[in-house]
Every structure is written in structure tokens, then in C-alpha cells.
MDTraj code that builds the backbone (N, CA, C; nanometers):
import mdtraj as md
import numpy as np

residues = "UNK UNK UNK UNK UNK UNK UNK UNK UNK UNK UNK UNK UNK UNK UNK UNK UNK UNK UNK UNK UNK UNK UNK UNK UNK UNK UNK UNK UNK UNK UNK UNK UNK UNK UNK UNK UNK UNK UNK UNK UNK UNK UNK UNK UNK UNK UNK UNK UNK UNK UNK UNK UNK UNK UNK UNK UNK UNK UNK UNK UNK UNK UNK UNK UNK UNK UNK UNK UNK UNK UNK UNK UNK UNK UNK UNK UNK UNK UNK UNK UNK UNK UNK UNK UNK UNK UNK UNK UNK UNK".split()
xyz = np.array([
    [20.4331, -6.5119, 0.2179],
    [20.2991, -6.4786, 0.2606],
    [20.2586, -6.3473, 0.1932],
    [20.1378, -6.3390, 0.1365],
    [20.0945, -6.2180, 0.0686],
    [20.0888, -6.0980, 0.1626],
    [20.1164, -5.9810, 0.1066],
    [20.1164, -5.8575, 0.1848],
    [19.9761, -5.8317, 0.2399],
    [19.9681, -5.7869, 0.3672],
    [19.8398, -5.7552, 0.4277],
    [19.7753, -5.8738, 0.4970],
    [19.8383, -5.9906, 0.4884],
    [19.7842, -6.1096, 0.5536],
    [19.8760, -6.1500, 0.6673],
    [19.8171, -6.2029, 0.7726],
    [19.8937, -6.2436, 0.8891],
    [19.8551, -6.3861, 0.9243],
    [19.9537, -6.4659, 0.9601],
    [19.9249, -6.5989, 1.0100],
    [19.9994, -6.6186, 1.1399],
    [19.9272, -6.6348, 1.2474],
    [19.9866, -6.6587, 1.3769],
    [19.9626, -6.8041, 1.4134],
    [20.0616, -6.8655, 1.4741],
    [20.0518, -7.0058, 1.5118],
    [19.9276, -7.0284, 1.5974],
    [19.8542, -7.1328, 1.5692],
    [19.7326, -7.1721, 1.6413],
    [19.6208, -7.0694, 1.6287],
    [19.6275, -6.9816, 1.5311],
    [19.5193, -6.8873, 1.5061],
    [19.4828, -6.8934, 1.3591],
    [19.3660, -6.8398, 1.3283],
    [19.3221, -6.8402, 1.1897],
    [19.3931, -6.7315, 1.1107],
    [19.3988, -6.7506, 0.9814],
    [19.4602, -6.6520, 0.8949],
    [19.3698, -6.5295, 0.8871],
    [19.4309, -6.4119, 0.8873],
    [19.3548, -6.2869, 0.8852],
    [19.4023, -6.1995, 0.7704],
    [19.3246, -6.0952, 0.7442],
    [19.3655, -5.9972, 0.6437],
    [19.3213, -5.8592, 0.6881],
    [19.3931, -5.7596, 0.6405],
    [19.3673, -5.6206, 0.6737],
    [19.2822, -5.5597, 0.5630],
    [19.1704, -5.4950, 0.6028],
    [19.0752, -5.4417, 0.5055],
    [19.0439, -5.2963, 0.5406],
    [19.0541, -5.2042, 0.4434],
    [19.0163, -5.0655, 0.4726],
    [18.8645, -5.0535, 0.4830],
    [18.8158, -4.9687, 0.5760],
    [18.6719, -4.9476, 0.5900],
    [18.6192, -4.8533, 0.4829],
    [18.7058, -4.7630, 0.4355],
    [18.6672, -4.6694, 0.3302],
    [18.7773, -4.6635, 0.2263],
    [18.7395, -4.6572, 0.1019],
    [18.8389, -4.6451, -0.0050],
    [18.9072, -4.5093, -0.0014],
    [18.8367, -4.4063, 0.0480],
    [18.8930, -4.2712, 0.0508],
    [18.9938, -4.2525, 0.1638],
    [18.9881, -4.3384, 0.2673],
    [19.0825, -4.3305, 0.3802],
    [19.1479, -4.4684, 0.3969],
    [19.2509, -4.4974, 0.3166],
    [19.3094, -4.6326, 0.3174],
    [19.3868, -4.6688, 0.4440],
    [19.4251, -4.5702, 0.5274],
    [19.5026, -4.6042, 0.6469],
    [19.4143, -4.6465, 0.7651],
    [19.2850, -4.6317, 0.7560],
    [19.1936, -4.6782, 0.8611],
    [19.1441, -4.8171, 0.8226],
    [19.2164, -4.9167, 0.8757],
    [19.1887, -5.0559, 0.8395],
    [19.1461, -5.1369, 0.9611],
    [19.0760, -5.2454, 0.9352],
    [19.0411, -5.3418, 1.0386],
    [19.0962, -5.4772, 0.9961],
    [19.1170, -5.5643, 1.0919],
    [19.1675, -5.6985, 1.0624],
    [19.0522, -5.7962, 1.0819],
    [19.0256, -5.8731, 0.9777],
    [18.9159, -5.9701, 0.9821],
    [18.9686, -6.1084, 0.9439],
    [18.8860, -6.2102, 0.9699],
    [18.9240, -6.3471, 0.9327],
    [18.9350, -6.3613, 0.7823],
    [19.0286, -6.4403, 0.7391],
    [19.0512, -6.4637, 0.5969],
    [18.9425, -6.5526, 0.5365],
    [18.8934, -6.6501, 0.6112],
    [18.8064, -6.7514, 0.5523],
    [18.6565, -6.7237, 0.5704],
    [18.6165, -6.5962, 0.5763],
    [18.4743, -6.5633, 0.5781],
    [18.4179, -6.5802, 0.4372],
    [18.2899, -6.6143, 0.4299],
    [18.2273, -6.6182, 0.2982],
    [18.2163, -6.4749, 0.2470],
    [18.1981, -6.4594, 0.1164],
    [18.1893, -6.3251, 0.0578],
    [18.0733, -6.2478, 0.1194],
    [17.9634, -6.3152, 0.1450],
    [17.8457, -6.2508, 0.2059],
    [17.8748, -6.2060, 0.3490],
    [17.9395, -6.2938, 0.4277],
    [17.9749, -6.2584, 0.5660],
    [18.0722, -6.1404, 0.5695],
    [18.1727, -6.1445, 0.4820],
    [18.2714, -6.0383, 0.4774],
    [18.2065, -5.9045, 0.4408],
    [18.1180, -5.9061, 0.3408],
    [18.0495, -5.7844, 0.2993],
    [17.9647, -5.7270, 0.4115],
    [17.8887, -5.8130, 0.4799],
    [17.8043, -5.7668, 0.5910],
    [17.8884, -5.7128, 0.7057],
    [17.9980, -5.7810, 0.7391],
    [18.0844, -5.7380, 0.8483],
    [18.1476, -5.6023, 0.8186],
    [18.2040, -5.5860, 0.6998],
    [18.2668, -5.4599, 0.6627],
    [18.1634, -5.3478, 0.6581],
    [18.0453, -5.3770, 0.6090],
    [17.9379, -5.2772, 0.6051],
    [17.8992, -5.2330, 0.7463],
    [17.8855, -5.3288, 0.8372],
    [17.8505, -5.2975, 0.9761],
    [17.9605, -5.2162, 1.0424],
    [18.0851, -5.2556, 1.0230],
    [18.1969, -5.1820, 1.0816],
    [18.2074, -5.0410, 1.0228],
    [18.1867, -5.0280, 0.8930],
    [18.1929, -4.8967, 0.8280],
    [18.0808, -4.8052, 0.8776],
    [17.9627, -4.8612, 0.8995],
    [17.8502, -4.7812, 0.9495],
    [17.8714, -4.7364, 1.0931],
    [17.9582, -4.8058, 1.1671],
    [17.9832, -4.7738, 1.3083],
    [18.1267, -4.7296, 1.3329],
    [18.1945, -4.6787, 1.2301],
    [18.3359, -4.6423, 1.2420],
    [18.3593, -4.5266, 1.3388],
    [18.2540, -4.4525, 1.3716],
    [18.2698, -4.3399, 1.4641],
    [18.2941, -4.3847, 1.6080],
    [18.2739, -4.5124, 1.6391],
    [18.2981, -4.5611, 1.7753],
    [18.4416, -4.6088, 1.7963],
    [18.5194, -4.6191, 1.6877],
    [18.6580, -4.6635, 1.6975],
    [18.7494, -4.5470, 1.7309],
    [18.8508, -4.5712, 1.8119],
    [18.9554, -4.4721, 1.8377],
    [19.0748, -4.5126, 1.7525],
    [19.1019, -4.4373, 1.6475],
    [19.2094, -4.4700, 1.5546],
    [19.3448, -4.4222, 1.6062],
    [19.3408, -4.3261, 1.7003],
    [19.4650, -4.2767, 1.7603],
    [19.4329, -4.2248, 1.9001],
    [19.5359, -4.1897, 1.9745],
    [19.5158, -4.1374, 2.1100],
    [19.4399, -4.0048, 2.1071],
    [19.4530, -3.9282, 2.0001],
    [19.3842, -3.8003, 1.9885],
    [19.2326, -3.8178, 1.9764],
    [19.1887, -3.9373, 1.9340],
    [19.0449, -3.9651, 1.9219],
    [18.9801, -3.9952, 2.0561],
    [19.0582, -4.0152, 2.1599],
    [19.0059, -4.0506, 2.2917],
    [18.9725, -3.9252, 2.3722],
    [18.8754, -3.8516, 2.3253],
    [18.8340, -3.7284, 2.3924],
    [18.7666, -3.7637, 2.5239],
    [18.8062, -3.6951, 2.6306],
    [18.7448, -3.7176, 2.7609],
    [18.8190, -3.8179, 2.8478],
    [18.9254, -3.8788, 2.7954],
    [19.0045, -3.9736, 2.8726],
    [19.1315, -3.9050, 2.9215],
    [19.1700, -3.9353, 3.0436],
    [19.2937, -3.8814, 3.0974],
    [19.4124, -3.9440, 3.0239],
    [19.5141, -3.8632, 2.9941],
    [19.6311, -3.9186, 2.9256],
    [19.7071, -4.0154, 3.0155],
    [19.6826, -4.0116, 3.1473],
    [19.7463, -4.1066, 3.2381],
    [19.7027, -4.2502, 3.2097],
    [19.5868, -4.2662, 3.1487],
    [19.5357, -4.4005, 3.1172],
    [19.6083, -4.4591, 2.9968],
    [19.6427, -4.3741, 2.9007],
    [19.6990, -4.4248, 2.7749],
    [19.8466, -4.3940, 2.7560],
    [19.9066, -4.3201, 2.8486],
    [20.0465, -4.2802, 2.8326],
    [20.1332, -4.3475, 2.9381],
    [20.2427, -4.4062, 2.8947],
    [20.3357, -4.4725, 2.9850],
    [20.4490, -4.3755, 3.0183],
    [20.4888, -4.3733, 3.1435],
    [20.6023, -4.2892, 3.1811],
    [20.6937, -4.3665, 3.2752],
    [20.8216, -4.3346, 3.2699],
    [20.9198, -4.3990, 3.3557],
    [20.9583, -4.3035, 3.4677],
    [20.9638, -4.3545, 3.5881],
    [21.0002, -4.2733, 3.7032],
    [21.1526, -4.2731, 3.7154],
    [21.2162, -4.1794, 3.6443],
    [21.3625, -4.1719, 3.6379],
    [21.4069, -4.0378, 3.6944],
    [21.5133, -4.0421, 3.7739],
    [21.5694, -3.9195, 3.8294],
    [21.6388, -3.8434, 3.7165],
    [21.5957, -3.7211, 3.6850],
    [21.6561, -3.6472, 3.5735],
    [21.8020, -3.6073, 3.5985],
    [21.8473, -3.6126, 3.7234],
    [21.9862, -3.5764, 3.7544],
    [22.0829, -3.6932, 3.7334],
    [22.0301, -3.8126, 3.7155],
    [22.1134, -3.9309, 3.6972],
    [22.1619, -3.9389, 3.5529],
    [22.2911, -3.9618, 3.5374],
    [22.3486, -3.9752, 3.4036],
    [22.3264, -4.1182, 3.3527],
    [22.2891, -4.1338, 3.2254],
    [22.2696, -4.2684, 3.1708],
    [22.4022, -4.3434, 3.1608],
    [22.3964, -4.4743, 3.1801],
    [22.5153, -4.5583, 3.1691],
    [22.4910, -4.6682, 3.0673],
    [22.5944, -4.7039, 2.9970],
    [22.5864, -4.8154, 2.9032],
    [22.6374, -4.9399, 2.9740],
    [22.5560, -5.0437, 2.9726],
    [22.5973, -5.1694, 3.0348],
    [22.6647, -5.2578, 2.9319],
    [22.7563, -5.3394, 2.9808],
    [22.8231, -5.4366, 2.8934],
    [22.7209, -5.5387, 2.8467],
    [22.7350, -5.5799, 2.7216],
    [22.6464, -5.6804, 2.6689],
    [22.6801, -5.8155, 2.7292],
    [22.5786, -5.8887, 2.7708],
    [22.5978, -6.0190, 2.8326],
    [22.6301, -6.1203, 2.7239],
    [22.7301, -6.2037, 2.7467],
    [22.7704, -6.3059, 2.6504],
    [22.6876, -6.4309, 2.6764],
    [22.5917, -6.4566, 2.5891],
    [22.5034, -6.5715, 2.6063],
    [22.5472, -6.6795, 2.5082],
    [22.5760, -6.7969, 2.5615],
    [22.6178, -6.9114, 2.4774],
    [22.5055, -7.0117, 2.4741],
    [22.4856, -7.0658, 2.3560],
    [22.3788, -7.1662, 2.3403],
    [22.4360, -7.2980, 2.3016],
])
top = md.Topology()
chain = top.add_chain()
for i, resn in enumerate(residues, 1):
    res = top.add_residue(resn, chain, resSeq=i)
    for name in ("N", "CA", "C"):
        top.add_atom(name, md.element.get_by_symbol(name[0]), res)
traj = md.Trajectory(xyz[None], top)
């Protein structure tokens, strides 16, 4: 499968497209089988509205970190233990 393309079972083929040539790591995933005109219009619309996307947690200004951060309720005094691996036979 070509790099940058994804195929998931029972879903359409997609591809990853950068919104700006100057910032290649800010990409969106779009359908592979759009016409050239549809793809151009979609990318143009997304690029014109890229300020509404949160590319990282730091972009979520005004949101509590409790909404986006997962934490485990673990007693810090408890020592970690390694469990034996379960022998699964098929």
C-alpha cells in the first residue's frame, strides 16, 4: 500500500494531505476517490478555516486539562509487581 494512504475494512480508501506546503506536519485525511475539483475545493475550504482545528492539546486554550488528560488513581506507596504471562493456547 502506498505511503500516506490507509485502507480500513468496510471503509473507503483515504489519503493524508497537508493543508500548507510550508507546514507539512499539519495534515488532514480525506477520501481517496474525490474528483480533482472536489479535492481542490475541500482542501481550499479546510486551509481557509485551519484556525478552528486543534492540532495539539496546547491549542485547546480555555479548556480544562481534566477534559483531555487521562490519569490513573494509583496509590504512590504501592510497589509495582510483575505478573506472570498467561499461557494462551490456540
